[in-house]
C-alpha positions in Angstrom: 0.1 -0.1 -0.1 1.4 3.5 -0.9 1.6 6.2 1.3 -1.2 8.3 -0.5 -3.4 5.3 -0.5 -2.6 5.0 3.5 -3.7 8.8 3.9 -6.8 8.3 2.0 -8.0 5.2 3.8 -7.2 7.1 7.2 -9.3 10.1 6.2 -12.0 7.6 4.9 -12.3 5.8 8.3 -12.4 9.4 10.1 -15.3 10.3 7.6 -17.1 7.3 8.4 -16.9 7.9 12.1 -18.0 11.5 11.9 -20.6 10.4 9.6 -22.0 7.9 12.1 -21.7 10.6 15.0 -23.6 13.0 13.3 -26.5 10.4 12.6 -26.5 9.5 16.1 -26.6 13.1 17.5 -29.3 13.8 14.7 -31.5 10.9 15.8 -31.3 12.3 19.4 -32.2 15.6 18.4 -34.9 14.7 16.1 -36.6 12.1 18.3 -36.0 13.8 21.5 -37.6 17.0 20.1 -40.6 15.1 19.0 -40.8 13.1 22.5 -40.4 16.5 24.4 -43.3 18.1 22.4 -45.6 15.1 22.7 -45.2 15.3 26.4 -45.7 19.0 26.9 -47.8 19.9 24.0 -51.3 18.9 22.9 -53.1 19.6 19.6 -56.7 21.1 19.6 -59.1 21.9 16.9 -61.0 25.2 16.7 -64.6 24.9 15.5 -65.5 28.5 15.8 -64.6 31.7 14.5 -64.7 33.4 18.0 -60.9 34.0 18.2 -60.7 35.3 14.8 -58.5 37.0 13.3 -56.0 35.4 15.9 -57.2 31.8 15.4 -59.5 31.1 12.4 -62.3 28.5 12.4 -60.9 24.9 11.7 -57.2 25.9 12.6 -55.2 23.3 14.5 -53.4 24.9 17.4 -50.6 23.5 19.7 -51.2 24.3 23.6 -48.8 23.9 26.2 -50.1 21.6 29.2 -50.2 24.2 32.2 -52.0 24.5 35.5 -54.3 27.2 36.1 -51.9 29.0 38.4 -49.4 29.5 35.4 -51.9 31.6 33.3 -51.4 35.2 33.0 -53.8 38.0 31.5 -53.4 38.0 27.7 -53.0 34.1 27.5 -55.0 32.2 25.0 -56.0 29.2 26.9 -58.0 25.9 26.4 -60.2 25.1 29.2 -63.1 22.8 30.0 -66.2 23.9 32.4 -69.7 22.4 32.8 -71.3 25.7 32.9 -69.9 26.5 29.4 -70.9 23.2 27.9 -68.0 20.8 29.5 -66.3 20.9 26.1 -62.8 22.1 25.3 -63.0 25.8 24.4 -60.2 28.5 23.4 -60.5 32.0 24.8 -58.4 34.9 25.8 -57.7 35.8 29.5 -58.5 39.4 30.2 -59.0 39.4 33.7 -57.9 37.5 37.0 -59.0 37.1 40.6 -59.7 40.5 41.9 -59.9 42.5 38.8 -62.7 44.7 37.8 -63.3 44.3 34.0 -65.3 46.7 32.1 -66.2 48.0 28.7 -66.1 50.5 27.4 -64.3 53.8 27.9 -64.7 57.0 25.9 -62.5 55.4 23.2 -64.1 52.1 23.1 -61.5 50.3 25.0 -61.4 47.4 27.6 -60.4 48.7 31.2 -58.9 46.6 33.8 -59.2 48.2 37.2 -59.8 51.2 35.7 -56.7 51.0 33.3 -57.4 50.9 29.5 -55.9 48.1 27.6 -55.0 48.4 23.9 -56.0 45.2 22.2 -54.4 45.1 18.5 -55.6 41.5 18.1 -59.2 42.4 17.9 -61.1 41.8 14.9 -62.2 45.1 13.2 -61.7 48.6 14.4 -64.8 49.3 16.5 -65.1 49.2 20.4 -63.6 46.3 22.3 -67.1 45.0 22.9 -70.5 45.9 21.1 -72.1 45.6 24.4 -71.2 47.3 27.6 -70.4 45.4 30.5 -68.7 45.5 34.1 -67.8 42.4 36.3 -65.5 41.8 39.3 -63.4 38.5 38.8 -63.7 36.1 42.0 -60.4 35.0 43.4 -59.0 32.1 41.7 -61.0 32.5 38.7 -60.5 34.2 35.0 -62.5 36.3 32.8 -62.5 35.3 29.4 -63.1 36.9 26.0 -63.0 35.6 22.3 -60.9 38.0 20.1 -64.0 38.4 17.5 -66.1 40.1 20.2 -69.3 40.3 17.9 -69.2 36.6 17.6 -68.0 35.0 20.6 -69.7 33.5 23.5 -67.6 34.2 26.6 -67.7 35.6 30.0 -70.1 38.4 28.9 -72.9 36.1 28.2 -72.5 34.2 31.2 -72.8 37.3 33.2 -76.5 37.1 32.4 -76.8 34.0 34.4 -76.3 36.0 37.4 -72.9 35.0 38.2 -69.6 36.6 37.5 -69.0 35.1 34.1 -65.5 33.8 35.1 -64.4 30.4 35.1 -62.1 28.7 37.9 -58.5 28.4 37.2 -58.8 24.8 37.8 -60.8 24.4 34.4 -57.6 25.3 32.6 -56.2 22.5 30.4 -53.6 24.1 28.5 -52.1 27.6 27.0 -52.0 28.1 23.2 -48.6 28.7 21.9 -49.1 28.3 18.1 -51.2 27.8 15.3 -50.0 24.7 13.6 -52.5 24.1 10.7 -53.1 25.1 7.9 -49.5 25.7 6.9 -50.4 29.0 5.5 -51.5 30.1 8.8 -48.8 28.9 11.1 -47.0 31.1 13.7 -46.6 31.7 17.3 -49.2 33.3 19.2 -47.8 36.5 20.8 -48.1 37.5 24.1 -49.9 41.0 24.1 -47.4 43.7 25.5 -50.6 45.8 26.7 -51.0 43.4 29.7 -47.3 43.5 30.6 -47.7 46.6 32.7 -50.2 45.1 35.0 -49.5 43.3 38.2 -48.4 39.9 37.4 -47.5 40.8 34.2 -47.7 38.4 31.2 -46.6 34.7 30.8 -43.4 33.6 28.9 -43.7 31.7 25.4 -43.4 27.8 25.9 -40.1 26.0 24.5 -42.1 25.0 21.3 -39.4 27.0 19.0 -36.7 25.3 20.8 -38.2 21.8 20.0 -38.8 22.8 16.5 -35.1 23.8 16.2 -34.1 20.6 17.8 -36.1 18.5 15.3 -34.8 20.5 12.2 -31.1 20.3 13.4 -31.5 16.6 13.8 -32.9 16.0 10.5 -30.0 18.0 9.0 -27.5 15.8 10.6 -29.4 12.5 9.8 -29.6 13.6 6.2 -26.0 15.0 6.2 -24.3 11.9 7.9 -26.1 9.4 5.7 -25.4 11.2 2.4 -21.6 11.2 3.3 -21.2 7.4 2.3 -22.7 7.5 -1.1 -20.7 10.9 -1.8 -17.5 9.8 -0.6 -17.8 6.7 -2.7 -18.5 8.8 -5.8 -15.7 11.1 -5.3 -13.3 8.2 -4.5 -14.2 6.4 -7.8 -13.7 9.8 -9.6 -10.4 10.1 -7.8 -9.3 6.7 -9.2 -10.2 7.3 -12.7 -8.4 10.6 -12.6 -5.3 8.9 -11.2 -5.6 6.1 -13.7 -5.5 8.6 -16.7 -2.4 10.2 -15.1 -0.5 6.9 -15.0 2.0 6.9 -17.8 1.8 4.5 -20.5 5.3 2.3 -20.6 
């Protein structure tokens, strides 16, 4: 064996080792990202347009499994409450225990404890609610509204039942982080900055972007590592052919 062949074989072995390592790391990232997401997130289908334009009718969302104690104003949550029909529903939290939620001020805005809140996610340019209301949220409860205020059955409707219109925090099943389907509408659900200045602030987004990055990075490593072998063999055959042409004829 010549020195050149020895060097080539050494590089080939190193390449195969690195290729195998890339595939192994890629599998860990790819499968780990999926398993991590399956543990923390649950998909839901939204059957109504009460959350438009944030979430359209028929959209599939990914919601992080959280407890009611982790929910803050501005969060879009999945909850289930017998008074509301005992089915999973999606609404936005605008008030928490102790808040006085009212609508509307002179400029048509929702107010929390007398403080106006800008809601850029609302459908249309009219007032924050077509009907006025005022409610004090019981401790341990949440006041919920849909983003499509003209077509949402929410806490305003349940005020007519003689109660507070709120749901207990124990009714919370998950917090929506992203719209997953259809692909054209895919995107993260932003935390509204207008609630950040209120006591308790807003919640932090879940780890979904990190999970997606892990899955993509894993896929790239798997494909790259798997492609190394065929590519190296093709380059090796090409190199041998070139060397064969360069050998002088005696």
